[in-house]
N, C-alpha and C positions, 0 to 999 in steps of 0.2 A: 309820377316818377319817370325819368328818362329811360328809354330802352337800353338794355345791356348787350343785346344780340341783334345781328342782322342775318336773316335767312336768305340765302342766295342760291340760284342755280349755278352749277359750276361747269356748264357745257362749254363747247369750244367757242361759242359766240360771246362768252363773258370777256368783256374788254374794259371793265370799269376800274381800271388801275388807279385813277385819281380818287375814286370812292374808297378803294381798298386802303390807300394811303391815309385818307381822312379818317377812316374808321380806326386804323391803328393809332393815329395821333390822339383820338378820343377814347381809346381803351375799350372799343367795342369788340365783341367776339363775333367772328364769322361762323355762321352755322350753315354749312352747305347741305343741300338735299343730297340724298344718295343717288348715284348715277342710275338712270333708268327708273326712277321713282317720282314722276311728276306729281303724283297725288300728294306728296309731302309739301307741295307748294300749290295746292289746289285753287286757292283764291286767285292767285296771279295767273295760273294757267287758264282758268275759266274767263278771267277778264281779257286776257290776250286773245282767246278765241272769239269773244264778243266783239272786240275792236276789229279783228280781222273780218269776221262775217258781216257785221253791221255797218262798219265804216269803210275799210279799205277796199273790199271786194266791190261794194256798191259804188264808191267814189271813182274808182279806176275804170268802171264800166261807163260812167257818165261823162268823164272829163279827162282831158290830157293836161296835167299840171305843167306849167311853164317854169315853176320854181319850187323850191322847198318851202319858201315863205307862203306861197299860195296854198300848198298842201297843209301847212301848219295852221293857217287861218281856218280852213274847213275842219280840220281835226279839233281845234280848240272849240269851235262852235258845237261840234258833235259831243265833245266831252262835257261842255256846259249843260247841254240838253240831257245827257245821260245822268249827270250827277244832281242836277237841280230841278228838272222838270218831269222826267219820266219815272213813274213809280216802278219799283222792283218787287217781284213776287217771291224771291228767295226766302229761306228760313230766317236769316238774320234781319232782313229789311222788312218783312211782313207787310208789304204794300206801301212802305214809305220810300221816299227818294233817298239815295245814299247820303246826301247832306243832312236830311232830317234824322236818319239813323245815327249819324255822327254826333249831331247836336243832342239827341236823346241820350246817347252814351255818355256825353260830357255831364249832362244833368244827373244821370244815375250815379256816376262816379263821385260827383260832389255830394250827393245824398249819402252815399256809403261812407265817404271820408268824414262827413258831417261836421 
């Protein structure tokens, strides 16, 4: 089934007005986290920290990017490695790569819906 809610951070950096318009058009409910409660969006906060620590801080120490496209190319390569090649030790992934966890979840859902 399609999602009915979108959980979002409502901090001052929130500028996704086009996304908000799209969600309204598709009758999705906005579920904002409470101010000062980043743990309510823990997966995203954790991922943001990982990208900052493992990609941005390292990349900017090694290279001066001449364009956003050059930065995006390196970020895309890092994201592919992160999702497809690197095993994760967290509770949900249990040593699998994120894409393996995603595929496993699809198979389990099909079995449950049977």
